[in-house]
C-alpha positions as a printed NumPy array, in Angstrom:
array([[  8.137, -36.919,  22.688],
       [ 10.983, -34.767,  24.107],
       [  9.509, -32.26 ,  26.674],
       [ 11.455, -29.657,  24.812],
       [  9.582, -30.184,  21.61 ],
       [  6.092, -30.723,  23.22 ],
       [  3.363, -28.265,  22.055],
       [  0.361, -27.15 ,  23.985],
       [ -2.897, -27.743,  22.498],
       [ -4.84 , -24.485,  21.837],
       [ -8.534, -24.346,  20.789],
       [-10.57 , -21.505,  20.524],
       [-14.382, -23.003,  21.222],
       [-16.221, -19.858,  20.302],
       [-18.446, -20.131,  17.253],
       [-17.511, -18.049,  14.137],
       [-20.403, -15.646,  14.874],
       [-19.345, -15.177,  18.448],
       [-15.657, -14.442,  17.33 ],
       [-16.962, -11.776,  15.009],
       [-19.179, -10.191,  17.552],
       [-16.291, -10.208,  20.193],
       [-13.931,  -8.734,  17.695],
       [-16.448,  -6.075,  16.846],
       [-17.166,  -5.238,  20.393],
       [-13.531,  -4.704,  21.013],
       [-13.177,  -1.094,  20.277],
       [ -9.504,  -0.69 ,  21.114],
       [ -7.541,   0.918,  18.149],
       [ -5.629,  -1.811,  16.098],
       [ -2.716,  -1.612,  13.776],
       [ -2.997,  -4.013,  10.79 ],
       [  0.23 ,  -5.254,   9.277],
       [  1.777,  -7.913,   7.067],
       [  5.142,  -9.262,   6.922],
       [  7.071, -12.421,   5.651],
       [ 10.471, -13.827,   5.541],
       [ 11.952, -16.758,   3.85 ],
       [ 14.217, -18.342,   6.845],
       [ 14.846, -21.707,   7.956],
       [ 12.616, -22.94 ,  10.721],
       [ 13.714, -26.199,  12.019],
       [ 10.715, -27.153,  13.997],
       [  7.558, -25.187,  12.744],
       [  5.357, -26.712,  15.398],
       [  7.408, -25.353,  18.178],
       [  7.825, -22.057,  16.445],
       [  4.137, -21.912,  15.929],
       [  3.383, -22.421,  19.62 ],
       [  5.95 , -19.8  ,  20.548],
       [  4.028, -17.279,  18.325],
       [  0.766, -18.373,  19.654],
       [  1.482, -18.076,  23.2  ],
       [  2.85 , -14.575,  22.832],
       [  0.624, -13.216,  20.359],
       [ -2.481, -14.46 ,  22.262],
       [ -1.33 , -12.815,  25.308],
       [ -1.255,  -9.62 ,  23.35 ],
       [ -4.68 ,  -9.993,  21.947],
       [ -3.446, -10.155,  18.393],
       [ -5.639, -11.351,  15.788],
       [ -4.782, -12.632,  12.193],
       [ -3.811, -15.31 ,   9.7  ],
       [ -0.355, -16.55 ,   9.969],
       [  1.327, -19.415,   8.045],
       [  4.581, -21.01 ,   9.256],
       [  6.75 , -23.577,   7.365],
       [ 10.224, -24.9  ,   7.323],
       [ 10.852, -22.231,   4.695],
       [  9.787, -19.32 ,   6.656],
       [  6.698, -17.182,   7.779],
       [  3.768, -15.241,   6.046],
       [  1.741, -13.034,   8.446],
       [ -1.228, -10.896,   8.053],
       [ -2.493,  -9.681,  11.289],
       [ -3.505,  -6.828,  13.54 ],
       [ -2.218,  -5.664,  17.01 ],
       [ -3.873,  -3.542,  19.593],
       [ -2.129,  -0.164,  19.342],
       [ -1.713,  -0.167,  23.252],
       [  0.464,  -3.334,  22.783],
       [  2.335,  -2.213,  19.73 ],
       [  5.817,  -1.59 ,  21.448],
       [  5.633,  -4.909,  23.197],
       [  4.654,  -6.795,  20.075],
       [  7.453,  -4.986,  18.147],
       [ 10.24 ,  -5.538,  20.767],
       [  9.236,  -9.405,  21.008],
       [  9.202,  -9.759,  17.306],
       [ 12.588,  -8.234,  16.976],
       [ 14.191, -10.29 ,  19.799],
       [ 13.462, -13.511,  18.067],
       [ 16.379, -14.914,  15.885],
       [ 14.145, -15.988,  13.124],
       [ 12.38 , -12.431,  12.822],
       [ 15.097,  -9.981,  13.929],
       [ 15.038,  -7.044,  11.521],
       [ 11.965,  -8.116,   9.732],
       [ 10.141,  -5.094,   7.858],
       [  6.561,  -4.653,   8.636],
       [  4.026,  -3.416,   5.918],
       [  1.581,  -1.387,   7.881],
       [ -1.839,  -1.061,   6.282],
       [ -2.882,   1.924,   4.314],
       [ -5.971,   2.29 ,   6.157],
       [ -8.048,   0.586,   8.854],
       [-11.703,  -0.502,   8.049],
       [-14.89 ,   0.128,  10.034],
       [-14.585,  -3.399,  11.24 ],
       [-11.589,  -5.242,  12.508],
       [ -9.372,  -6.565,   9.905],
       [ -9.452, -10.032,  11.625],
       [-11.567, -11.481,  14.227],
       [ -9.521, -14.533,  15.375],
       [ -6.046, -15.566,  15.722],
       [ -5.119, -18.472,  13.367],
       [ -1.452, -19.835,  13.158],
       [ -1.088, -22.7  ,  10.77 ],
       [  1.777, -25.041,   9.785],
       [  1.966, -25.471,   6.077],
       [  4.357, -27.01 ,   3.645],
       [  4.825, -23.628,   1.971],
       [  4.117, -20.143,   3.211],
       [  2.461, -19.386,  -0.197],
       [  0.699, -22.078,  -2.221],
       [  2.661, -21.916,  -5.382],
       [  2.554, -25.393,  -6.941],
       [  6.234, -25.265,  -7.565],
       [  8.926, -27.86 ,  -6.904],
       [ 11.458, -25.724,  -5.157],
       [ 14.127, -28.455,  -5.875],
       [ 14.012, -27.874,  -9.499],
       [ 15.373, -24.409,  -9.489],
       [ 17.12 , -21.829,  -7.386],
       [ 14.596, -20.178,  -5.204],
       [ 17.325, -17.677,  -3.98 ],
       [ 17.981, -16.35 ,  -7.317],
       [ 15.432, -13.559,  -6.902],
       [ 15.178, -10.416,  -8.967],
       [ 16.478,  -7.161,  -7.668],
       [ 14.035,  -4.873,  -5.74 ],
       [ 12.486,  -1.762,  -7.13 ],
       [ 11.786,   1.265,  -4.734],
       [  8.515,   3.26 ,  -5.405],
       [ 10.51 ,   6.033,  -7.363],
       [ 12.15 ,   3.291,  -9.618],
       [  8.674,   1.585, -10.238],
       [  7.468,   4.882, -11.502],
       [ 10.365,   5.176, -13.886],
       [  9.519,   1.741, -15.067],
       [  5.973,   2.415, -15.69 ],
       [  7.002,   5.706, -17.69 ],
       [  9.393,   3.463, -19.869],
       [  7.72 ,   2.339, -23.204],
       [ 10.344,  -0.329, -23.237],
       [  9.67 ,  -1.892, -20.041],
       [  6.911,  -4.497, -19.168],
       [  4.872,  -4.249, -15.953],
       [  3.182,  -7.388, -14.83 ],
       [  0.518,  -7.875, -12.138],
       [  1.296, -11.014, -10.169],
       [ -1.896, -11.218,  -8.514],
       [ -5.306, -12.777,  -9.319],
       [ -7.89 , -11.253, -11.589],
       [-10.303, -10.254,  -9.023],
       [ -7.178,  -8.196,  -7.122],
       [ -6.482,  -6.436, -10.265],
       [ -9.986,  -5.642, -11.377],
       [-10.279,  -3.18 ,  -8.699],
       [ -6.74 ,  -1.598,  -8.838],
       [ -3.554,  -2.041, -10.784],
       [ -0.583,   0.235, -11.897],
       [ -0.861,   2.224, -15.024],
       [  0.323,   0.223, -18.272],
       [  0.418,  -3.059, -16.376],
       [ -0.315,  -6.404, -17.949],
       [ -3.195,  -7.689, -15.74 ],
       [ -4.49 , -11.299, -17.164],
       [ -8.361, -11.474, -16.566],
       [ -8.508, -15.193, -16.154],
       [ -5.947, -16.196, -13.392],
       [ -7.81 , -16.995, -10.26 ],
       [ -5.029, -18.686,  -8.306],
       [ -1.398, -17.834,  -7.762],
       [ -0.535, -21.25 ,  -8.517],
       [ -2.102, -21.043, -12.046],
       [ -0.46 , -17.827, -12.846],
       [  2.945, -19.095, -11.948],
       [  2.208, -22.209, -14.173],
       [  1.096, -20.069, -17.18 ],
       [  3.097, -16.899, -16.918],
       [  6.369, -18.013, -18.503],
       [  4.354, -18.779, -21.746],
       [  2.29 , -15.763, -21.45 ],
       [  5.324, -13.404, -21.479],
       [  7.589, -15.315, -23.497],
       [  7.719, -12.45 , -26.326],
       [  9.037, -10.124, -23.467],
       [ 11.962, -12.621, -22.409],
       [ 14.648,  -9.91 , -23.28 ],
       [ 12.925,  -6.996, -21.994],
       [ 13.343,  -5.45 , -18.735],
       [ 10.474,  -6.354, -16.615],
       [  8.752,  -5.226, -13.233],
       [  6.37 ,  -7.302, -11.453],
       [  4.313,  -6.573,  -8.24 ],
       [  2.004,  -8.008,  -5.96 ],
       [  0.136,  -6.932,  -2.826],
       [  3.155,  -7.01 ,   0.097],
       [  5.907,  -8.662,  -2.058],
       [  5.932, -12.161,  -0.957],
       [  4.525, -13.693,  -4.192],
       [  7.118, -11.775,  -6.188],
       [  9.904, -13.516,  -4.314],
       [  9.244, -16.655,  -5.782],
       [  7.871, -15.459,  -9.025],
       [ 10.84 , -13.463,  -9.898],
       [ 13.155, -16.544,  -9.211],
       [ 10.85 , -18.767, -11.266],
       [ 10.771, -16.308, -14.444],
       [ 14.506, -16.109, -14.274],
       [ 14.716, -19.667, -14.19 ],
       [ 12.484, -19.617, -17.217],
       [ 15.055, -17.528, -19.378],
       [ 13.769, -14.105, -18.524],
       [ 16.891, -12.022, -18.469],
       [ 15.889,  -8.863, -16.485],
       [ 13.271,  -9.403, -13.845],
       [ 12.833,  -7.012, -10.926],
       [  9.923,  -6.618,  -8.264],
       [  8.444,  -3.989,  -6.344],
       [  9.854,  -4.166,  -2.826],
       [  7.139,  -4.369,  -0.17 ],
       [  4.603,  -4.601,  -2.821],
       [  1.569,  -2.11 ,  -3.346],
       [  1.229,  -1.557,   0.364],
       [  4.707,  -0.135,   0.859],
       [  4.597,   1.775,  -2.396],
       [  1.666,   3.778,  -1.164],
       [  3.732,   4.507,   1.849],
       [  6.833,   5.52 ,  -0.058],
       [  4.858,   7.783,  -2.555],
       [  3.345,   9.72 ,   0.354],
       [  6.561,  10.07 ,   2.381],
       [  8.509,  11.23 ,  -0.926],
       [  5.846,  13.279,  -2.613],
       [  6.03 ,  10.918,  -5.672],
       [  3.238,  10.612,  -8.281],
       [  0.851,   7.832,  -7.468],
       [  0.655,   5.517, -10.528],
       [ -1.467,   2.85 ,  -8.974],
       [ -5.17 ,   3.242,  -9.773],
       [ -8.001,   2.172,  -7.655],
       [ -8.014,  -0.048,  -4.567],
       [ -5.4  ,  -2.768,  -3.213],
       [ -7.417,  -6.049,  -2.628],
       [ -6.456,  -7.552,   0.872],
       [ -7.336, -10.946,   2.146],
       [ -8.914,  -9.899,   5.447],
       [-12.41 ,  -8.555,   6.522],
       [-11.688,  -5.197,   4.841],
       [-11.462,  -6.83 ,   1.287],
       [ -9.416,  -3.732,   0.288],
       [ -7.762,  -0.435,   1.056],
       [ -7.859,   2.528,  -1.218],
       [ -4.492,   3.517,  -2.874],
       [ -6.052,   6.302,  -5.13 ],
       [ -9.452,   8.084,  -5.671],
       [-10.152,   6.402,  -8.952],
       [-12.771,   3.573,  -9.257],
       [-11.778,   1.482, -12.159],
       [-14.316,  -1.415, -11.727],
       [-18.226,  -1.831, -12.125],
       [-20.645,  -3.417,  -9.965],
       [-21.297,  -7.24 , -10.991],
       [-25.062,  -6.875, -10.318],
       [-26.175,  -4.14 , -12.384],
       [-23.053,  -3.796, -14.677],
       [-23.569,  -0.166, -14.893],
       [-22.433,   1.564, -11.538],
       [-18.769,   2.483, -11.014],
       [-17.953,   0.459,  -7.821],
       [-15.069,  -1.306,  -6.231],
       [-16.356,  -2.717,  -2.953],
       [-16.321,  -6.443,  -2.47 ],
       [-18.817,  -8.457,  -0.635],
       [-19.557, -12.158,   0.177],
       [-22.748, -13.592,  -0.701],
       [-25.025, -13.638,   2.404],
       [-25.949, -17.223,   1.554],
       [-22.957, -19.015,   3.475],
       [-23.347, -22.037,   1.137],
       [-22.393, -19.881,  -1.915],
       [-20.379, -17.286,  -0.174],
       [-19.383, -15.793,  -3.525],
       [-17.092, -12.703,  -3.715],
       [-18.535, -10.121,  -5.611],
       [-18.376,  -6.291,  -6.42 ],
       [-21.832,  -4.742,  -5.458],
       [-22.818,  -1.063,  -5.391],
       [-24.94 ,   0.285,  -2.546],
       [-28.187,   0.174,  -4.52 ],
       [-27.884,  -3.473,  -5.615],
       [-26.741,  -4.6  ,  -2.479],
       [-29.878,  -3.114,  -0.717],
       [-32.219,  -4.418,  -3.475],
       [-30.76 ,  -7.969,  -3.325],
       [-30.442,  -7.893,   0.371],
       [-26.819,  -9.05 ,   0.552],
       [-27.215, -12.069,  -1.783],
       [-25.4  , -12.383,  -5.068],
       [-28.685, -13.626,  -6.929],
       [-32.341, -14.254,  -6.49 ],
       [-31.554, -17.951,  -6.449],
       [-29.198, -17.521,  -3.418],
       [-31.898, -15.693,  -1.588],
       [-34.435, -18.36 ,  -2.14 ],
       [-31.834, -21.116,  -0.985],
       [-31.256, -19.213,   2.17 ],
       [-34.906, -19.341,   3.067],
       [-35.023, -23.136,   2.965],
       [-35.554, -24.941,   6.296],
       [-32.289, -25.762,   7.912],
       [-32.537, -29.555,   7.237],
       [-33.001, -28.881,   3.304],
       [-30.076, -26.373,   3.397],
       [-27.649, -28.848,   5.055],
       [-28.551, -31.29 ,   2.304],
       [-27.984, -28.576,  -0.35 ],
       [-24.772, -27.703,   1.251],
       [-23.525, -31.287,   1.093],
       [-24.359, -31.449,  -2.577],
       [-22.948, -28.16 ,  -3.475],
       [-19.684, -28.762,  -1.711],
       [-19.259, -32.254,  -3.119],
       [-20.184, -31.596,  -6.74 ],
       [-19.983, -28.01 ,  -7.469],
       [-17.598, -26.193,  -5.248],
       [-14.817, -28.943,  -6.002],
       [-14.958, -27.967,  -9.698],
       [-14.677, -24.278,  -9.281],
       [-11.663, -22.265,  -8.237],
       [-11.893, -19.326,  -5.939],
       [-13.277, -16.687,  -8.276],
       [-15.22 , -13.524,  -8.475],
       [-17.933, -15.324, -10.411],
       [-19.688, -13.263, -12.999],
       [-23.264, -12.736, -11.994],
       [-26.404, -12.77 , -13.867]])
């Protein structure tokens, strides 16, 4: 291997529990952000190592995907190192001028507890063959003000490009929010057929930070949709623009995020209901305390206390089994049950 293309191994040998504990013990204020760019990266492995070396030195935490097509990053940075982080990012040829989406709010716990940078075939798992359509023929951007105009226009179609467990806790007024999409791959596959009656209407699509809509808008245009636009910067930047410009906030509820916070509040409305009692208004997500299950569910404080953090009585009993039996059950569950299920906000008994 050429010396110039060698990459150094990097392994964090701490346990998952220790990583969480160390992150929680680090009380330095952090800035949570996300950013993405579709850009040609000739050697993703070398690019990954460059990011890893610098961001490790700055104590950054997060989950970053790198591919030949670009980068998709969700991370946090110690506030004390923000200027150094920003200066370095903007000095990189592949990242110069890249816009950040700064989190609406920080949680009580760190948004990430480790730094993971992975090389992938794509920066978003979309299931599409990019060679079959023009991925650069994306829809035009919409500002927050323009998005509000679309929402108020009875002739416009507003479509949520996120999964059902995301839209359940928050979405725009008048948006179409299919309740059976559990992966972006599934949504892209089925959306052209679902929306075919709206092909000739003007359409606005949106997602969390904008990256899913880049590909989705090009895919819809390829499938014959005449006028597709997408919200620039997604829900995160919409919130910023609304506050800075004094606009009416037409997003109701929470914005689901894929980090330890599991959500950030965009408006005061609570539009979802506890999955356990099915009565209390609630939009707080939890993962089942039984690590074999780890189901994502919405739970009110009363139910969470009564169930002791488990999604069901069955999971609580399984978690009490001797470690040897739990390992056997985990092997069975992962081999025969989990493989048949998509990541889903399982409806609970």
